[in-house]
C-alpha positions, 0 to 999 in steps of 0.5 A, spaced: 073 826 697 069 832 696 070 832 704 077 831 704 078 835 699 075 841 703 078 839 709 086 840 705 084 847 702 082 849 709 087 852 713 090 855 707 083 860 707 083 860 714 089 863 714 087 868 708 081 869 711 085 872 718 090 876 714 084 880 711 082 881 718 088 884 720 089 892 719 092 894 713 099 896 714 102 897 707 100 904 706 103 910 704 107 913 711 104 906 714 110 902 719 117 902 718 120 903 711 127 902 711 132 897 709 131 889 706 129 886 711 122 891 712 121 891 704 122 884 705 117 885 710 113 890 709 108 885 703 107 880 707 104 884 713 099 888 709 094 884 707 091 888 701 099 887 697 100 880 700 093 878 696 094 882 690 101 879 689 099 872 691 092 872 686 097 874 681 101 868 682 094 864 682 091 866 677 097 866 672 097 858 674 091 858 671 094 860 664 099 856 659 105 857 655 109 863 657 103 867 661 104 863 666 111 865 668 109 872 664 105 875 668 108 875 674 115 878 671 110 883 668 107 885 675 114 885 679 117 890 672 110 895 673 112 895 680 119 897 679 117 903 675 112 905 680 116 904 684 122 910 682 116 914 680 114 915 686 120 915 689 120 921 684 114 924 688 109 923 683 102 920 686 097 918 682 089 920 683 086 913 686 092 910 688 090 906 694 083 904 691 087 901 686 091 897 689 084 895 693 081 894 687 087 889 684 085 884 690 078 885 688 079 885 680 084 879 680 081 874 686 075 874 681 080 873 675 081 868 679 076 865 681 073 865 674 079 861 671 077 867 666 083 865 660 086 871 656 090 873 651 098 873 654 098 881 653 091 882 655 093 879 662 100 882 662 097 889 661 092 887 666 097 885 672 103 891 670 096 896 670 095 894 678 103 893 679 104 901 678 100 903 684 103 898 688 110 901 687 108 907 687 106 906 695 112 904 696 116 909 693 112 914 696 114 911 703 121 910 701 126 914 705 131 918 702 137 917 706 140 911 702 135 905 706 131 906 700 134 902 695 136 895 699 127 897 702 126 896 695 130 889 693 126 886 699 120 888 697 120 885 689 123 879 692 118 878 697 114 879 691 116 874 687 115 869 691 108 871 693 107 870 686 111 863 686 106 861 691 100 863 688 102 860 681 105 852 686 098 853 689 094 854 683 099 847 680 098 843 686 091 844 688 089 842 679 083 836 680 081 832 673 085 839 670 081 843 673 084 849 678 080 848 684 083 849 689 086 856 686 079 858 684 078 856 691 083 861 694 082 867 688 073 867 691 077 868 699 082 874 696 075 877 692 071 876 699 077 879 702 078 886 698 070 886 698 071 886 706 078 891 706 072 896 702 067 896 707 072 896 712 
């Protein structure tokens, strides 16, 4: 049974490792930043953003009650706030370190199955989300394409959260979120790898 479970999780974990080994494209001034399509694709091509957003869903999926949907909603809301600040030209000191730190911390919280009060988990994901949104707000073009770009990014973020929640719920065996914890460990390890590259 153990080997069978490992065989089911191996392709997903391998995919995460491959993404972690690609160059980070989700930083200010890198890559295409115009329109709905580019906004939607951007978090899917930047491993730091993709892994952090997936980890929010994985961690939320291990919780109970309203936290399952409230924490991802808090992330998206705070990300929008960060995006508006970025559009206004506000840049938080240590923003890139905060983005990378979110991958490591959220991955570790998922790996260890940390259960927190609803408000505490929401505050943690929201704090990280501001830096993610700010980075993308700073990238947005000044012409009319910026709003469409950010709408695409917000939709992709919500879908990544939903995917993480789905993985967490589907990968539960005997009440234990085995797949979510394993995936959280991969996110944490990938974040540490990105930190030293």
